[in-house]
N, C-alpha and C positions, 0 to 999 in steps of 0.2 A: 660707428662704434668708436668710442674714445679709447685709444691705446693705453693711456695712463690708468684708466679704470680696469682694463683687461690685465695689466701688469699687477695691479693691486689684488685682483681676484686670483691670479696665478700664484702669487706669493701666499695668499690666504688659504687657498684650497688646492694647490698644486694640480693633481691629475684631473679633478672634476672641471676646474676652470679651463684647463688646457683642452679638454674634450669639447667643452662648450665653444671654445675659440675655434677648434677645428671644424665644427659644424657651421659656425658663423662664416668661416672662410669659404666653405663649400657653397654656401648660399649667396655669397657676395657677388654682385654683378661686376663686370669690367675688371677682372683680375689681371694682374701682371703675369708675365711668364713664370716668375718665381712663385707667385701665389698659386697659380694653376698647378705647378709641379708639387707644391706643398700640400694643396688640397687633395690631390690624387694620392700622395704618399700618406696623408692622414687617414683617408678612407681605407687604404690597404692595411695600414698598421692597426687601425681600430677594429676592423672586421676580422683580421687574422688573429688578433689578441682574443676577441670574443670566441672565435672558433676553437682556439686552443683551450680556453677556460671552460667552455661548454663541453668539449670532448672529455676533459678531465673530470668535470662534475658528473657526467654520465658514467664514467669509469668508476669514480668514487661511490656513486649511488649504487652501482651494481656490486662493488666490493663490500660496501657496508651492509647491503642486503644479504650477501653471501656470509659476511661475518656474523650477522645477527641470526641467521637461520640455524636451527638446532642441528648439531652434527648428526649424521645419519645413523651413527652407532647408538644414539640415545634410546632409552626404553620408551616405547610408544603405547604400551598397554595401560589398563586401568589399575590403579593401586590406591590404597588408603593412606599410606605414609611412606616416607623415604628417609633413609639415614646413610651415613658414610661409615664404612668399616675399613679395615686395613689388613693386608696379608701379614700373618705372623706364623712362622713355622709351617707353611703350606696350608694354613686355615685362614678363613676370614674372621677376624675378631671385630665384634661390634657390641655396643651397649644399648640395650632397650630395657630399661628398668633394672636390668642386671647384665653382667658380662655373658656374652654368647659367642660360640664358635660354630662356623658352618664350612663345609668343604666347598671349594669353588666349583667343582664338577656338579654338585647338586643343583646349581643354578645356571649351568651351561657355560662356565668360564674355564679357561685352561688351568690345569693343575700346576703348571710350572711357573706361575707368576712370582716375581721376586718379592722378598720380604719388604714391607714398607709401601707396597703398591696400594693406593686408595681405591676402594670399591664402593660404588653407589648401590645401595640395597633398597629394594622395593617390597613393601609388605601389603598383604590383604587385610580385610577387616578382622581376621582371626589372629593377627600378628605373625602370620607365616611369611617367610621370605618367598616371594614368587619370581623374582628376577634380580639380576645384578649386572653391573657393567663396570668396566675399567675406567674410573674417573680420571686417572692420570692421562690416559690416551685421549679422552674427550677434551681435557684441559689443554693438551698439546695441540690438538686440532684447532681449538679456539684461539690459542696464542699465535698459531701460524696464520690464521685468517686476519687477526689484528695486525700482525707484522706486515702482511701483504698490503693492507690498507695504508699503513704508515709509510711503506716504501712508495706506494702510488702517490701519496701526498708530497713526499720528498721529491719524487720525479717530476711532479707538477711544478714545484717551486724552481727546480733546476731548469726545466724546459722553458718556463716563463722568463727566467733570468737570461738564458742563452738567446731566446727569441728577442728579448729587448736589446741585447748587444748586437745581434745580427741585423735587426731592423734599423738601428741607428747607423750602421755602417753600409747598408745596402738600400733596399727599396724605401725605407722610411727616412732616409737621410735628408731629402728636401724639406720634409715636415719639421724635423728637429732643428735644421738650420734656420728655417723661417721662425720657429718658435723662439729660438735664441735671439734672433734679430728683434723680435717683439719685446723680449725681456730687456735687451740692451737699450732699446728706445725708452721703455718705461722705467728703466733703472738709472737713467741719467747719462747714458753714453750717447750724446747728441751728435757725435762725429759721423754717425751712420745716417744714411738717408732714411727718413721716416717712411714707414710702410703705409700706404693709403688704403 
């Protein structure tokens, strides 16, 4: 394999070409001691990175499923139509062709809800209110779930960044040193011994 071509590939495609180079190094017969250490370090770094990424993907998949699931407080019965009302002076105010008021206790909601609370109302075929739920509470639950997913994504980015720094300083160090040597040879620093 021509190191000049490898360097051009690394400059063009950074990570992908470096990964390809790592697999090539692992398959290379008659490796030097440095190359053997670099190959082992590459394998540890590559599979550790994939392990971390796949773990976070699984966590995000679960969190997104949790986020998309309907909150348990949501109305599960049959209804013909729904509208949003608002608590005003202890009554639920809603508009359905004209302005209406209904007591929260008539549909099983607490009487002491503060003014301005949004209420989801559900109607049957006869335009009677058959159920209601606190829309603000449901929205807060949804926002909490979204925030949890965003925090998990941020944690993933931080974990991968910390992992990259730790890998460069510890178990992956031989790989990164060898990769830098390849870049130096391909980049015109011919004072270093070419890697065979």
